[in-house]
C-alpha positions in Angstrom: 59.0 -45.6 10.6 56.1 -44.8 8.4 52.5 -44.7 9.6 50.8 -48.1 9.4 54.1 -50.0 8.9 53.5 -53.6 10.1 54.9 -54.3 13.5 55.2 -57.5 15.5 54.9 -58.1 19.2 58.4 -58.7 20.7 57.0 -61.5 22.9 55.9 -63.4 19.8 59.2 -63.0 18.1 61.2 -64.2 21.2 59.0 -67.2 22.1 60.0 -70.5 20.7 57.4 -72.1 18.4 56.6 -74.8 20.8 56.2 -72.4 23.7 59.0 -74.0 25.6 61.0 -71.0 26.3 62.9 -68.0 24.8 64.8 -67.9 21.5 68.3 -66.9 22.8 69.6 -66.8 19.2 67.3 -63.9 18.4 68.2 -62.1 21.7 71.9 -62.3 20.8 71.2 -60.9 17.3 69.1 -58.1 18.7 71.9 -57.2 21.1 74.8 -57.6 18.7 73.0 -55.6 15.9 71.6 -53.1 18.4 68.1 -53.5 16.9 65.9 -51.0 18.6 62.6 -51.9 20.3 59.5 -50.0 19.5 57.7 -49.1 22.8 54.1 -48.1 22.6 51.9 -46.7 25.3 48.4 -46.4 23.9 47.1 -44.8 27.1 49.5 -41.9 27.0 49.5 -41.9 23.2 53.3 -42.2 23.0 55.8 -44.3 21.2 59.6 -44.4 21.4 62.5 -46.5 20.3 64.7 -47.9 23.0 67.8 -50.2 23.2 66.9 -53.8 24.1 69.8 -53.8 26.6 68.6 -50.7 28.5 65.1 -52.2 28.8 66.3 -55.6 29.9 68.7 -54.2 32.4 65.8 -52.3 34.0 63.6 -55.4 34.1 64.8 -58.8 33.0 62.5 -60.4 30.3 60.6 -57.1 30.2 58.6 -58.2 27.1 56.8 -60.9 29.1 55.2 -58.5 31.5 51.9 -56.8 30.9 51.5 -53.1 31.7 51.0 -49.7 30.2 53.9 -50.3 27.7 53.9 -52.8 24.9 57.0 -53.8 23.0 57.3 -54.4 19.2 59.7 -54.9 16.4 59.2 -52.8 13.2 59.0 -54.4 9.8 62.6 -53.3 9.0 63.8 -54.8 12.3 62.0 -58.1 11.7 63.6 -58.3 8.2 67.0 -57.6 9.6 66.5 -60.3 12.3 65.4 -62.7 9.7 68.5 -62.2 7.5 70.9 -62.4 10.5 69.1 -65.6 11.8 69.4 -67.3 8.4 73.1 -66.5 8.3 73.7 -67.7 11.8 71.5 -70.8 12.0 70.4 -71.5 8.5 66.7 -71.5 9.5 64.1 -68.9 10.3 61.6 -70.1 12.9 59.6 -67.0 13.8 56.0 -68.3 14.1 53.6 -66.7 11.8 49.9 -66.8 12.7 47.8 -69.0 10.4 44.5 -67.8 9.0 42.6 -70.1 11.3 44.4 -69.3 14.5 42.7 -66.6 16.5 44.9 -64.1 18.2 43.6 -62.6 21.4 42.6 -58.9 21.0 45.2 -57.9 23.6 47.9 -59.6 21.6 47.1 -58.0 18.2 49.4 -55.5 16.7 47.8 -52.0 16.8 46.5 -50.7 13.5 46.3 -47.1 14.6 49.9 -46.3 15.5 50.0 -43.3 13.3 47.8 -41.6 15.9 50.3 -42.1 18.6 52.6 -39.3 19.4 56.2 -40.1 18.4 59.1 -39.2 20.6 62.0 -38.5 18.2 64.7 -41.0 19.0 67.2 -39.3 16.7 68.5 -37.5 19.8 68.9 -40.8 21.7 66.8 -42.5 24.4 68.1 -40.1 27.1 66.4 -37.2 25.2 63.0 -38.1 26.6 64.2 -37.3 30.1 64.9 -33.7 29.1 61.6 -33.5 27.1 59.7 -34.3 30.2 61.6 -31.7 32.4 60.2 -28.3 33.2 62.1 -25.2 32.1 63.3 -24.7 35.7 64.6 -28.3 35.9 66.5 -27.8 32.7 68.1 -24.6 33.9 69.1 -26.4 37.2 70.6 -29.2 35.2 72.7 -26.7 33.2 73.8 -25.0 36.4 74.8 -28.4 37.7 76.9 -29.2 34.6 78.6 -25.8 34.9 79.5 -26.4 38.5 80.9 -29.8 37.6 83.1 -28.3 35.0 84.1 -25.3 37.1 85.2 -27.6 40.0 87.5 -29.5 37.6 88.8 -26.2 36.3 89.4 -24.6 39.7 90.9 -27.8 41.2 93.1 -28.3 38.1 92.2 -31.9 38.0 94.9 -34.3 36.8 92.3 -37.0 36.0 92.3 -36.6 32.2 89.6 -39.2 31.8 87.2 -37.5 34.3 87.7 -34.1 32.6 87.0 -35.5 29.2 83.9 -37.4 30.3 82.6 -34.3 32.0 83.1 -32.1 29.0 81.5 -34.7 26.6 78.5 -35.4 28.9 77.8 -31.7 29.7 77.9 -30.8 26.0 75.6 -33.6 25.0 73.1 -32.7 27.7 73.2 -29.0 26.8 72.5 -29.9 23.2 69.5 -32.0 24.2 68.2 -29.4 26.6 68.4 -26.7 23.9 66.7 -28.9 21.3 63.8 -29.7 23.7 63.5 -26.0 24.7 63.5 -24.7 21.2 61.0 -27.3 20.0 58.6 -25.9 22.7 59.5 -22.3 21.8 58.5 -22.8 18.2 54.9 -23.0 19.4 55.1 -19.5 20.9 55.2 -16.0 19.4 58.7 -14.7 18.9 58.9 -12.4 21.9 57.3 -14.9 24.3 59.6 -17.6 23.0 62.7 -15.4 23.6 61.5 -14.7 27.1 60.8 -18.4 27.8 64.3 -19.5 26.5 66.3 -16.7 28.1 67.5 -18.7 31.1 68.5 -21.6 29.0 70.4 -19.3 26.7 72.2 -17.6 29.6 73.2 -20.8 31.4 74.2 -22.6 28.2 76.5 -19.7 27.3 78.1 -19.7 30.8 78.6 -23.5 30.7 80.2 -23.4 27.3 82.7 -20.7 28.5 83.9 -23.1 31.2 84.2 -25.9 28.6 86.2 -23.6 26.4 88.6 -22.8 29.3 89.2 -26.5 29.9 89.8 -27.2 26.2 92.1 -24.2 25.8 94.2 -25.4 28.7 94.4 -28.8 27.0 94.2 -30.5 30.4 93.1 -33.8 28.9 95.5 -34.5 26.1 94.0 -37.0 23.7 91.4 -38.3 26.2 88.8 -36.1 24.6 89.0 -37.9 21.3 88.9 -41.3 22.9 85.9 -40.3 25.0 84.0 -38.9 22.1 84.5 -42.3 20.2 83.5 -44.3 23.3 80.3 -42.4 23.8 79.2 -42.1 20.2 76.1 -44.0 19.4 74.9 -42.8 16.0 72.5 -40.2 17.3 72.3 -36.6 16.0 73.1 -35.2 19.5 76.4 -37.2 19.5 77.3 -35.7 16.1 76.5 -32.2 17.5 78.7 -33.0 20.5 81.6 -34.2 18.4 81.4 -31.3 16.0 81.2 -28.8 18.8 84.2 -30.1 20.8 86.3 -30.7 17.7 85.4 -27.2 16.6 86.6 -25.7 19.8 89.8 -27.7 19.7 90.4 -26.6 16.1 89.8 -22.9 17.0 92.4 -23.2 19.8 94.8 -24.9 17.4 94.2 -22.3 14.7 94.8 -19.4 17.1 98.1 -21.0 18.3 99.2 -21.5 14.7 98.5 -18.0 13.4 99.5 -16.1 16.5 103.1 -16.5 15.4 104.2 -14.6 12.3 105.9 -17.6 10.7 102.8 -19.6 9.9 101.1 -16.8 8.1 104.3 -15.9 6.3 104.6 -19.5 5.1 101.1 -19.4 3.6 101.9 -16.1 2.0 105.0 -17.5 0.4 103.4 -20.7 -0.8 100.1 -19.0 -1.9 100.9 -18.5 -5.6 102.1 -22.0 -6.2 99.8 -24.0 -3.9 96.5 -22.1 -3.5 96.0 -19.3 -6.1 94.5 -21.6 -8.7 91.6 -22.4 -6.4 90.8 -18.8 -5.5 90.9 -17.7 -9.1 87.9 -19.9 -9.6 86.1 -18.2 -6.6 87.2 -14.6 -7.6 87.3 -14.8 -11.4 86.8 -11.1 -11.9 90.1 -10.2 -10.3 93.5 -10.1 -12.0 95.4 -13.3 -10.9 98.2 -11.1 -9.5 95.8 -9.4 -7.2 94.6 -12.6 -5.7 96.8 -12.9 -2.6 96.3 -14.2 1.0 94.7 -10.8 2.0 92.0 -11.4 -0.7 91.2 -14.7 0.9 90.8 -13.3 4.4 89.1 -10.0 4.7 91.5 -7.9 6.9 94.2 -10.6 6.6 94.7 -14.0 8.1 94.8 -13.6 11.9 93.8 -15.1 15.2 90.1 -15.3 16.2 89.1 -12.3 18.3 88.3 -13.4 21.9 84.9 -11.7 21.8 83.8 -14.0 19.0 84.8 -17.2 20.7 81.8 -17.9 22.8 79.4 -16.7 20.1 80.9 -19.1 17.6 80.9 -21.9 20.2 77.1 -21.6 20.6 76.7 -21.8 16.9 78.7 -25.0 16.7 76.7 -26.5 19.6 73.3 -25.8 18.0 74.2 -26.1 14.3 71.9 -29.1 13.7 69.2 -28.0 16.1 66.7 -28.3 13.2 67.8 -31.7 12.2 65.3 -34.6 12.3 65.8 -38.4 12.2 65.0 -38.4 8.5 68.3 -36.6 7.8 71.2 -39.0 7.2 74.0 -36.8 5.9 76.6 -38.5 3.7 75.0 -41.9 4.3 73.8 -43.0 0.9 71.5 -42.3 -1.9 68.6 -44.3 -0.5 68.5 -42.0 2.6 69.1 -38.7 0.9 66.1 -36.3 0.4 67.5 -32.9 -0.5 64.4 -31.0 0.6 64.5 -32.6 4.0 68.2 -31.9 4.3 67.8 -28.2 3.3 64.8 -27.9 5.7 67.0 -28.7 8.7 69.2 -25.7 8.0 66.2 -23.4 7.5 64.5 -24.6 10.6 67.7 -24.2 12.7 68.4 -20.8 11.4 64.9 -19.5 12.0 64.7 -21.1 15.4 67.9 -19.6 16.7 67.2 -16.2 15.1 63.6 -15.7 16.1 63.0 -17.8 19.2 66.1 -17.1 21.3 68.4 -14.3 22.2 71.5 -16.3 21.1 73.8 -13.9 19.2 73.3 -13.4 15.5 76.6 -15.1 14.9 75.2 -18.4 16.2 72.1 -18.3 13.9 74.2 -17.4 10.9 76.6 -20.3 11.5 73.5 -22.6 11.7 72.0 -21.2 8.5 75.2 -20.9 6.4 77.2 -24.0 7.2 76.4 -25.8 3.9 77.0 -23.0 1.5 80.0 -24.7 -0.2 81.1 -21.4 -1.9 78.0 -21.3 -4.0 78.4 -24.8 -5.4 75.0 -26.3 -6.6 75.4 -29.1 -4.1 75.2 -26.5 -1.3 72.3 -24.7 0.2 71.5 -22.0 2.7 70.2 -18.5 3.1 73.2 -16.5 2.0 73.0 -17.6 -1.6 69.3 -16.5 -1.8 70.3 -13.1 -0.2 73.2 -12.8 -2.6 71.0 -13.4 -5.6 68.7 -10.7 -4.5 71.6 -8.3 -3.9 73.1 -9.0 -7.4 69.7 -8.2 -9.0 69.7 -4.8 -7.3 73.4 -4.2 -7.7 74.4 -6.0 -11.0 77.8 -4.3 -11.1 78.8 -5.2 -7.6 81.6 -7.7 -7.1 82.6 -9.7 -4.0 86.4 -9.2 -3.7 87.1 -11.4 -0.7 86.5 -15.0 0.2 86.2 -15.2 4.0 85.4 -12.7 6.8 85.8 -13.1 10.5 83.2 -10.4 11.2 79.6 -10.4 10.2 79.4 -7.0 8.5 81.6 -7.7 5.4 79.5 -10.7 4.6 76.1 -9.0 5.2 77.3 -6.1 3.1 78.4 -8.5 0.3 82.1 -7.8 0.4 83.0 -11.4 1.2 81.7 -14.8 -0.1 81.7 -16.6 3.3 81.7 -16.5 7.1 84.8 -17.9 8.7 83.2 -20.1 11.4 80.7 -21.5 8.9 83.5 -22.5 6.6 85.3 -24.2 9.5 82.0 -25.9 10.5 81.6 -27.2 6.9 84.9 -29.0 7.1 84.4 -30.5 10.6 80.8 -31.5 9.7 81.8 -33.4 6.6 84.8 -35.0 8.3 82.7 -36.1 11.2 80.0 -37.6 9.0 82.7 -39.6 7.1 84.4 -40.9 10.2 81.4 -41.4 12.5 82.0 -44.8 14.1 78.2 -45.6 13.9 77.5 -44.7 10.3 74.4 -46.5 9.1 75.0 -47.3 5.5 78.7 -47.8 5.0 81.8 -48.5 6.9 83.3 -45.3 8.6 86.5 -44.0 7.0 89.8 -43.7 8.7 91.0 -40.1 9.3 93.4 -40.4 6.4 90.7 -41.8 4.1 88.3 -39.0 5.0 90.9 -36.3 4.4 91.9 -37.8 1.1 88.3 -38.1 0.0 87.5 -34.5 1.1 90.4 -33.1 -0.8 89.6 -34.9 -3.9 85.8 -34.3 -3.9 85.4 -31.0 -2.1 88.4 -29.1 -3.4 89.9 -30.6 -6.5 86.7 -31.8 -8.2 84.6 -28.8 -7.0 85.6 -26.1 -4.6 83.2 -26.4 -1.8 85.5 -26.3 1.3 88.0 -23.5 1.7 91.4 -24.8 0.5 93.6 -22.9 3.1 91.3 -23.7 6.1 91.2 -27.4 4.9 95.0 -27.4 4.8 95.1 -26.2 8.4 92.5 -28.8 9.3 94.6 -31.6 7.7 97.6 -30.6 9.8 95.4 -30.4 12.9 94.0 -33.9 12.4 97.4 -35.5 11.6 99.1 -33.9 14.6 96.3 -35.3 16.8 96.8 -38.7 15.4 100.5 -38.6 16.4 99.7 -37.9 20.1 
């Protein structure tokens, strides 16, 4: 919502023109379309968007009561309500005040809402609970989540649904706690910020380790996927949750796949006919015969080292920590502002790197997960660093595509960082299949995979072809369960 956007009192919208009661048609539309209610507290100088259902469940006909909070619909919401009402009833009967009808001062829409502090709803209505918590309360909450997960792990719970719900909820809450904490830390000097966030970092890391154990043991079968869909509500935190958990599941799948010699051997045998053409584009200075599987993966294709697992997990959890409600990735031209999109990567990278003691791997995943192998559509810090390096070392050539460790990438031996390339794939896939996409119908898994292969590999090589091939197999095997 932009400053000074017209807003209308909800009580006026829901009252029938003759004052005889409530317009139930409008209420049904608001519920069905999940039109958010703008709640304004002028005394506390706050505003927030909340679901109608939550407010009404808390206090029936809440809009009819006077108190510290007032309830409005934004211009966009009123317009949507108008369109849906016309379709449903053929008429629009929202009373508009005539020029000679005086509106009491306490019923006038405020004209200074830009001065009211906004509570970002892009992380969901629950986010305000964590914003208002003290640092100690957030730490206690993380400890409680860890105990909940650990009890399920120790007791080897057979209740797949309960395990899946616990994993999803704990991940979502950890993401919100980290976002709220880092937002506060941005106001502090770097060392003070790292000190203030240390307990959150430690407890988040420990909680994630327990989540990883549960996922690696695969105690919930396909319940995780079902629970993720059930609990998705279109907020950024739910995207972060889905990406994190699907990322961990993919890492476990990838390790199982490449731990046996047969899978790697199959890729080695099929490399020339199936994949070499893509990597020749990425490594044009090499003789085609020298472009083999070992040129794609620095040190060879192999399982993920255990010591990197938890570091990468943190990076997946906080990868969109710098994202704001203005960012709607893959949602449509009308919502796309490249500068805003780029800024969320920069903010996330700097936040993790300078304001916390999370490992460097986590910050680099955050900052490099939209590199797209240098394609103009991508963005991130590595391409800027690479340009500077090339100016100083014009004869230097990057001879590998992907590295599992940081050093070969930071020393400009490889084009990309393994977990960031995995995150790119999962991030794009999730945005295309998100059940609550705003601007277009979500794609089916098959539609998303087909689109990604056509647009992100065949048309322009943005995603890694071999990792995407593994991901396709991973998704299709999940669909069969």
